[in-house]
Backbone as JSON, one array per atom type, in Angstrom:
{
  "sequence": "MAQQTETSKTSTPQMRNNDIVEVILEDHKPLKKLISIMKDSEQEFAERKGAFEEFAPLLIAHAKPEEQTLYTFMKRDEELREEGFEGDVEHAIADQLVEEIKRTSDEDLCSARIKVLAELVEHHIEEEEEDLLPDFRKNSEAADRLELGNTFLTLKVDYMAADDDNIIPDQKSENLKH",
  "N": [[4.97, 12.38, -44.28], [2.48, 13.55, -43.93], [1.7, 12.18, -41.68], [3.44, 13.24, -39.76], [2.53, 15.85, -39.59], [-0.03, 15.35, -38.62], [0.65, 14.23, -36.14], [1.91, 16.42, -34.97], [-0.25, 18.13, -34.77], [-1.81, 16.81, -32.89], [-0.15, 16.73, -30.64], [0.45, 19.37, -30.04], [-1.9, 20.75, -28.93], [-2.04, 19.37, -26.47], [0.39, 20.05, -25.25], [0.03, 22.81, -25.08], [-2.06, 23.01, -23.3], [-1.14, 23.05, -20.64], [0.52, 25.19, -20.68], [1.44, 28.12, -19.12], [0.3, 30.54, -19.97], [-1.97, 29.74, -21.43], [-3.31, 28.34, -19.41], [-3.87, 30.37, -17.55], [-5.51, 32.06, -19.11], [-7.71, 30.38, -19.48], [-8.46, 30.07, -16.83], [-9.4, 32.58, -16.24], [-11.98, 32.69, -17.25], [-14.31, 31.76, -15.6], [-14.13, 33.72, -13.63], [-14.63, 36.09, -15.05], [-17.34, 35.75, -15.74], [-18.59, 35.9, -13.24], [-17.82, 38.47, -12.5], [-19.33, 40.04, -14.24], [-21.86, 39.83, -13.11], [-21.4, 40.84, -10.53], [-20.75, 43.54, -10.95], [-23.02, 44.63, -11.96], [-25.29, 46.88, -11.33], [-28.0, 46.77, -11.55], [-28.79, 44.31, -10.74], [-30.15, 42.41, -8.02], [-29.08, 42.98, -4.64], [-28.58, 40.65, -3.12], [-28.05, 38.72, -5.08], [-25.73, 39.76, -6.26], [-24.04, 39.75, -4.05], [-23.99, 37.01, -3.56], [-22.68, 36.2, -5.89], [-20.22, 37.38, -5.39], [-19.43, 35.86, -3.14], [-18.98, 33.42, -4.32], [-17.03, 34.17, -6.09], [-14.8, 35.17, -4.57], [-13.25, 32.94, -3.33], [-12.47, 31.68, -5.71], [-10.98, 33.68, -6.91], [-8.82, 33.94, -5.13], [-7.73, 31.36, -5.37], [-6.84, 31.56, -7.92], [-5.22, 33.89, -8.06], [-3.14, 33.67, -6.1], [-1.53, 31.36, -6.88], [-0.75, 32.43, -9.35], [0.81, 34.61, -8.6], [2.88, 33.22, -7.29], [4.02, 31.8, -9.33], [3.98, 32.82, -12.22], [4.36, 35.68, -11.8], [6.55, 35.71, -10.07], [8.5, 34.52, -11.69], [8.55, 36.41, -13.78], [9.54, 38.68, -12.47], [12.18, 38.15, -12.29], [13.2, 38.61, -14.74], [14.57, 41.06, -16.7], [13.19, 42.45, -18.77], [10.53, 41.96, -18.16], [10.08, 42.52, -15.57], [8.93, 44.89, -14.29], [6.21, 44.65, -15.03], [5.58, 42.3, -13.68], [5.78, 43.12, -10.99], [3.75, 45.04, -11.03], [1.49, 43.42, -11.37], [1.54, 42.03, -8.92], [1.01, 44.17, -7.13], [-1.57, 44.97, -7.94], [-2.94, 42.64, -7.29], [-2.65, 42.66, -4.5], [-4.2, 44.87, -3.81], [-6.72, 43.96, -4.61], [-6.96, 41.77, -2.84], [-7.12, 43.16, -0.42], [-9.56, 44.54, -0.77], [-11.33, 42.36, -0.93], [-11.17, 41.36, 1.69], [-12.18, 43.6, 3.07], [-14.8, 43.67, 2.09], [-15.84, 41.3, 3.15], [-16.0, 42.0, 5.81], [-17.87, 43.99, 5.88], [-20.89, 45.33, 6.92], [-22.85, 47.15, 6.23], [-25.17, 47.37, 3.72], [-25.24, 49.02, 1.38], [-22.63, 50.08, 1.28], [-21.21, 47.7, 1.1], [-22.16, 46.78, -1.35], [-21.13, 48.77, -3.03], [-18.38, 48.31, -2.7], [-18.16, 45.71, -3.71], [-18.75, 46.19, -6.38], [-16.6, 47.89, -7.12], [-14.44, 46.14, -6.69], [-15.04, 44.2, -8.65], [-14.76, 45.77, -10.98], [-12.06, 46.5, -10.77], [-10.73, 43.98, -10.9], [-11.64, 43.15, -13.37], [-10.42, 45.06, -15.06], [-7.75, 44.41, -14.51], [-7.62, 41.78, -15.53], [-8.13, 42.31, -18.24], [-5.82, 43.84, -18.9], [-3.85, 41.9, -18.43], [-4.55, 39.96, -20.38], [-4.38, 41.38, -22.77], [-1.86, 42.66, -22.8], [0.22, 41.82, -20.81], [0.32, 38.9, -20.84], [0.71, 38.3, -23.65], [3.22, 39.64, -23.96], [4.75, 38.16, -22.16], [4.66, 35.65, -23.37], [6.14, 36.15, -25.69], [8.65, 36.69, -24.62], [9.57, 34.44, -23.33], [10.44, 30.97, -22.87], [9.01, 28.0, -24.26], [9.25, 25.65, -22.69], [9.65, 26.7, -20.12], [7.19, 27.98, -19.77], [5.49, 25.77, -19.74], [6.4, 24.4, -17.44], [5.83, 26.34, -15.5], [3.06, 26.47, -15.82], [2.27, 23.88, -15.03], [3.1, 23.96, -12.35], [1.5, 26.09, -11.42], [-1.06, 24.91, -11.68], [-0.87, 22.82, -9.81], [-0.5, 24.28, -7.44], [-2.92, 25.68, -7.43], [-4.79, 23.63, -7.01], [-4.0, 22.97, -4.42], [-4.71, 25.34, -3.05], [-7.48, 25.34, -3.47], [-8.17, 23.01, -2.13], [-7.45, 23.68, 0.45], [-9.47, 25.34, 1.26], [-9.74, 27.67, 2.7], [-9.32, 31.01, 2.9], [-7.2, 32.18, 4.22], [-5.14, 30.42, 4.47], [-1.99, 29.6, 3.34], [-0.58, 27.57, 1.03], [2.43, 25.49, 0.94], [5.35, 27.13, -0.27], [5.8, 26.35, -3.19], [6.75, 27.45, -5.49], [9.31, 28.17, -5.07], [10.82, 26.1, -5.84], [11.15, 26.35, -8.5], [13.28, 26.57, -11.34], [14.2, 28.96, -12.29]],
  "CA": [[4.89, 13.78, -43.94], [1.14, 13.8, -43.42], [1.65, 11.66, -40.33], [4.12, 14.18, -38.88], [1.62, 16.97, -39.39], [-1.08, 14.87, -37.75], [1.24, 14.1, -34.82], [2.11, 17.77, -34.46], [-1.54, 18.69, -34.41], [-2.32, 16.2, -31.66], [0.7, 17.02, -29.48], [0.45, 20.8, -29.74], [-2.9, 21.12, -27.93], [-1.69, 18.82, -25.17], [1.45, 20.89, -24.68], [-0.49, 24.14, -24.79], [-3.02, 22.97, -22.2], [-0.5, 23.41, -19.38], [1.28, 26.43, -20.86], [0.91, 29.06, -18.13], [-0.54, 31.54, -20.64], [-3.26, 29.1, -21.72], [-3.94, 28.01, -18.13], [-4.42, 31.61, -16.99], [-6.64, 32.5, -19.95], [-8.83, 29.49, -19.15], [-8.83, 30.34, -15.44], [-10.11, 33.86, -16.2], [-13.37, 32.58, -17.74], [-15.35, 31.82, -14.56], [-14.04, 35.01, -12.95], [-15.31, 37.09, -15.89], [-18.79, 35.56, -15.63], [-19.02, 36.43, -11.94], [-17.6, 39.92, -12.54], [-20.47, 40.68, -14.91], [-22.97, 39.89, -12.13], [-21.0, 41.68, -9.4], [-20.72, 44.98, -11.27], [-24.31, 45.03, -12.51], [-26.08, 47.56, -10.29], [-29.42, 46.44, -11.74], [-29.03, 43.03, -10.06], [-30.46, 42.48, -6.59], [-27.88, 42.88, -3.81], [-28.36, 39.25, -2.72], [-27.43, 38.01, -6.2], [-24.37, 40.28, -6.39], [-23.3, 39.25, -2.89], [-23.8, 35.59, -3.83], [-21.62, 36.1, -6.91], [-18.96, 37.69, -4.69], [-19.07, 34.74, -2.29], [-18.43, 32.4, -5.21], [-15.87, 34.79, -6.73], [-13.66, 35.37, -3.67], [-12.32, 31.8, -3.28], [-11.91, 31.45, -7.05], [-9.96, 34.7, -7.12], [-7.65, 33.56, -4.32], [-7.15, 30.15, -5.97], [-6.2, 31.98, -9.18], [-4.22, 34.94, -7.86], [-1.97, 33.24, -5.33], [-0.62, 30.6, -7.74], [-0.22, 33.32, -10.38], [1.9, 35.35, -7.95], [3.96, 32.32, -6.96], [4.63, 31.22, -10.54], [4.18, 33.78, -13.31], [4.95, 36.96, -11.38], [7.89, 35.43, -9.54], [9.35, 34.3, -12.86], [8.67, 37.68, -14.51], [10.37, 39.63, -11.72], [13.59, 37.77, -12.49], [13.54, 38.96, -16.12], [14.66, 42.53, -16.81], [12.15, 42.95, -19.68], [9.18, 41.7, -17.65], [10.12, 42.79, -14.13], [7.95, 45.9, -13.84], [4.86, 44.09, -15.17], [5.42, 41.34, -12.59], [5.48, 43.89, -9.77], [2.43, 45.65, -11.2], [0.51, 42.37, -11.09], [1.54, 41.82, -7.46], [0.36, 45.31, -6.48], [-3.01, 44.88, -8.22], [-3.47, 41.53, -6.49], [-2.71, 43.1, -3.11], [-5.37, 45.76, -3.68], [-7.9, 43.09, -4.68], [-7.01, 41.04, -1.57], [-7.59, 44.09, 0.61], [-10.99, 44.76, -0.99], [-12.04, 41.13, -0.57], [-11.25, 41.34, 3.15], [-13.1, 44.67, 3.5], [-16.17, 43.25, 1.75], [-16.23, 40.26, 4.11], [-16.26, 42.62, 7.12], [-18.81, 45.1, 5.72], [-22.27, 45.0, 7.25], [-23.73, 48.09, 5.55], [-25.46, 46.82, 2.4], [-24.85, 49.94, 0.3], [-21.17, 50.11, 1.24], [-20.8, 46.39, 0.6], [-22.5, 46.79, -2.78], [-20.14, 49.63, -3.7], [-17.08, 47.62, -2.68], [-18.24, 44.58, -4.65], [-18.67, 46.75, -7.74], [-15.23, 48.36, -7.33], [-13.62, 44.93, -6.82], [-15.32, 43.63, -9.97], [-14.15, 46.63, -12.0], [-10.61, 46.39, -10.62], [-10.28, 42.69, -11.41], [-11.91, 43.16, -14.81], [-9.34, 45.84, -15.67], [-6.53, 43.61, -14.36], [-7.7, 40.67, -16.49], [-7.95, 42.88, -19.59], [-4.4, 44.16, -19.07], [-3.11, 40.64, -18.56], [-4.84, 39.29, -21.64], [-3.99, 42.21, -23.92], [-0.47, 43.1, -22.75], [1.16, 41.04, -20.03], [0.49, 37.52, -21.31], [1.41, 38.28, -24.95], [4.63, 40.0, -23.73], [5.39, 37.02, -21.52], [4.8, 34.59, -24.38], [7.24, 36.55, -26.58], [9.92, 36.77, -23.9], [9.8, 33.23, -22.52], [10.58, 29.7, -23.58], [7.87, 27.09, -24.11], [9.5, 24.75, -21.57], [9.4, 27.46, -18.9], [5.74, 28.19, -19.67], [4.9, 24.48, -19.33], [6.76, 24.17, -16.04], [5.04, 27.3, -14.71], [1.66, 26.04, -15.9], [2.09, 22.71, -14.17], [3.21, 24.41, -10.96], [0.29, 26.87, -11.18], [-2.19, 23.99, -11.5], [-0.65, 22.13, -8.54], [-0.78, 25.24, -6.37], [-4.35, 25.97, -7.45], [-5.43, 22.5, -6.34], [-3.7, 23.13, -2.99], [-5.54, 26.43, -2.51], [-8.88, 24.92, -3.47], [-8.3, 21.99, -1.09], [-7.32, 24.33, 1.76], [-10.82, 25.84, 1.54], [-9.63, 28.75, 3.67], [-8.61, 32.12, 2.25], [-6.04, 32.62, 4.97], [-4.1, 29.39, 4.45], [-1.1, 29.67, 2.18], [0.16, 26.31, 0.9], [3.89, 25.58, 0.83], [5.85, 27.96, -1.36], [6.36, 25.44, -4.17], [7.39, 28.2, -6.57], [10.73, 28.28, -4.76], [11.49, 25.0, -6.5], [11.36, 26.66, -9.92], [14.7, 26.67, -11.66], [14.59, 30.27, -12.81]],
  "C": [[3.52, 14.13, -43.36], [1.02, 13.3, -41.99], [2.33, 12.61, -39.34], [3.21, 15.36, -38.57], [0.51, 16.56, -38.43], [-0.58, 14.75, -36.3], [1.43, 15.47, -34.19], [0.8, 18.37, -33.99], [-2.04, 18.1, -33.09], [-1.45, 16.53, -30.46], [0.67, 18.49, -29.1], [-0.63, 21.17, -28.73], [-2.57, 20.58, -26.55], [-0.63, 19.69, -24.5], [0.9, 22.24, -24.27], [-1.44, 24.15, -23.61], [-2.39, 23.42, -20.88], [0.47, 24.58, -19.52], [0.64, 27.46, -19.93], [-0.01, 30.11, -18.76], [-1.93, 30.95, -20.89], [-4.02, 28.78, -20.44], [-4.59, 29.26, -17.53], [-5.61, 32.11, -17.79], [-7.88, 31.67, -19.63], [-9.36, 29.8, -17.75], [-9.6, 31.66, -15.31], [-11.6, 33.71, -16.52], [-14.42, 32.59, -16.64], [-15.32, 33.14, -13.78], [-14.79, 36.09, -13.73], [-16.83, 36.97, -15.79], [-19.31, 36.15, -14.32], [-18.85, 37.94, -11.87], [-18.8, 40.61, -13.17], [-21.67, 40.79, -13.98], [-22.62, 40.9, -11.03], [-21.05, 43.17, -9.73], [-22.04, 45.5, -11.82], [-25.21, 45.58, -11.4], [-27.57, 47.27, -10.4], [-29.78, 45.13, -11.04], [-29.39, 43.29, -8.59], [-29.16, 42.31, -5.8], [-27.57, 41.43, -3.46], [-27.68, 38.47, -3.84], [-25.98, 38.46, -6.39], [-23.49, 39.79, -5.25], [-23.02, 37.75, -3.06], [-22.7, 35.36, -4.86], [-20.26, 36.38, -6.28], [-18.51, 36.49, -3.85], [-18.53, 33.56, -3.1], [-17.1, 32.88, -5.81], [-14.63, 34.81, -5.84], [-12.74, 34.15, -3.6], [-11.71, 31.47, -4.64], [-10.79, 32.44, -7.34], [-8.68, 34.34, -6.37], [-6.94, 32.37, -4.97], [-6.51, 30.44, -7.32], [-5.01, 32.89, -8.9], [-2.97, 34.45, -7.14], [-1.03, 32.37, -6.17], [0.01, 31.46, -8.85], [0.96, 34.12, -9.82], [3.12, 34.45, -7.74], [4.66, 31.72, -8.18], [4.98, 32.33, -11.53], [4.89, 35.04, -12.84], [6.34, 36.78, -10.8], [8.88, 35.27, -10.69], [9.61, 35.63, -13.58], [9.6, 38.65, -13.79], [11.85, 39.31, -11.81], [14.09, 38.13, -13.88], [13.48, 40.48, -16.28], [13.54, 43.12, -17.67], [10.75, 42.88, -19.09], [9.0, 42.1, -16.19], [9.03, 43.76, -13.66], [6.52, 45.37, -13.94], [4.57, 43.07, -14.07], [5.08, 42.03, -11.28], [4.1, 44.54, -9.85], [1.32, 44.64, -10.9], [0.39, 42.1, -9.6], [0.78, 42.93, -6.74], [-1.15, 45.26, -6.71], [-3.65, 43.75, -7.42], [-3.61, 41.93, -5.03], [-3.92, 44.0, -2.87], [-6.65, 44.93, -3.72], [-8.06, 42.3, -3.39], [-7.59, 41.92, -0.46], [-9.09, 44.34, 0.46], [-11.82, 43.54, -0.61], [-12.23, 41.08, 0.95], [-12.21, 42.41, 3.67], [-14.55, 44.28, 3.24], [-16.67, 42.23, 2.77], [-16.6, 40.86, 5.46], [-17.32, 43.72, 7.06], [-20.24, 44.65, 5.99], [-23.27, 45.93, 6.56], [-23.92, 47.63, 4.1], [-25.02, 47.73, 1.26], [-23.33, 50.02, 0.16], [-20.63, 48.79, 0.68], [-21.02, 46.31, -0.9], [-21.47, 47.61, -3.57], [-18.78, 48.93, -3.77], [-17.06, 46.44, -3.64], [-18.09, 45.09, -6.08], [-17.24, 47.21, -8.06], [-14.28, 47.17, -7.5], [-13.8, 44.33, -8.21], [-14.65, 44.44, -11.07], [-12.63, 46.56, -11.97], [-10.09, 45.09, -11.24], [-10.53, 42.6, -12.91], [-10.8, 43.9, -15.56], [-8.03, 45.05, -15.64], [-6.51, 42.47, -15.38], [-7.5, 41.19, -17.91], [-6.49, 43.22, -19.86], [-3.56, 42.9, -19.24], [-3.3, 40.03, -19.94], [-4.35, 40.07, -22.86], [-2.5, 42.53, -23.95], [0.47, 42.11, -22.09], [1.39, 39.64, -20.59], [1.12, 37.45, -22.7], [2.89, 38.65, -24.81], [5.38, 38.82, -23.12], [5.64, 35.91, -22.54], [5.98, 34.89, -25.3], [8.6, 36.45, -25.91], [10.21, 35.56, -23.03], [9.89, 32.01, -23.43], [9.38, 28.81, -23.28], [8.05, 26.16, -22.9], [9.25, 25.44, -20.24], [7.9, 27.66, -18.7], [5.03, 26.9, -19.23], [5.17, 24.19, -17.86], [5.93, 25.08, -15.13], [3.57, 26.9, -14.69], [1.38, 24.85, -15.01], [2.16, 23.09, -12.69], [1.97, 25.2, -10.55], [-0.87, 25.93, -10.85], [-2.08, 23.22, -10.18], [-0.99, 23.05, -7.37], [-2.28, 25.55, -6.29], [-5.13, 24.87, -6.74], [-5.22, 22.6, -4.83], [-4.57, 24.22, -2.37], [-7.01, 26.03, -2.44], [-9.12, 23.9, -2.35], [-8.24, 22.61, 0.3], [-8.65, 24.89, 2.21], [-10.83, 26.91, 2.63], [-8.76, 29.83, 3.05], [-7.31, 32.47, 2.93], [-4.9, 31.6, 5.0], [-3.29, 29.53, 3.18], [-0.33, 28.35, 2.11], [1.67, 26.56, 0.82], [4.29, 26.38, -0.39], [6.55, 27.09, -2.39], [7.08, 26.18, -5.29], [8.89, 28.35, -6.31], [11.51, 27.17, -5.44], [11.72, 25.26, -7.99], [12.82, 26.96, -10.18], [15.14, 28.08, -11.99], [14.42, 31.37, -11.82]]
}
């Protein structure tokens, strides 16, 4: 019996590593660190702009796979559908702000947009972590979460390898069974 418990302990973390909920929570960590710099008006503009330049590709590499896996799955479930659409809408607003920041030459306007983007994404992450992800965990099967997590990670690698915000890798989420 002690061996079964030991086996359970060692297999559970492995299984949870690719659970979409755990993957997203882990993926939020570097974004949160950069958000704290981006929204800090006391920081020099160059440092906040540098944080944004690091943040933007990380955000894309996080948000696009999330849309293609988690939100797509959620929109097929009556209980989770509205939250899935809400996530898509918030991502679209963040995408728009990222593009506006990239085209902004006025330092004060750029600074304001960076701060608003940071606050928007911070709010989005808080909602996901406090409401959406716990709801998803309750209303989904472990096998689905693992499949979604693995697909998320594959898509994220594709986005990071593309090294271009405007390139969208193949829609692999269409291969999901649900």
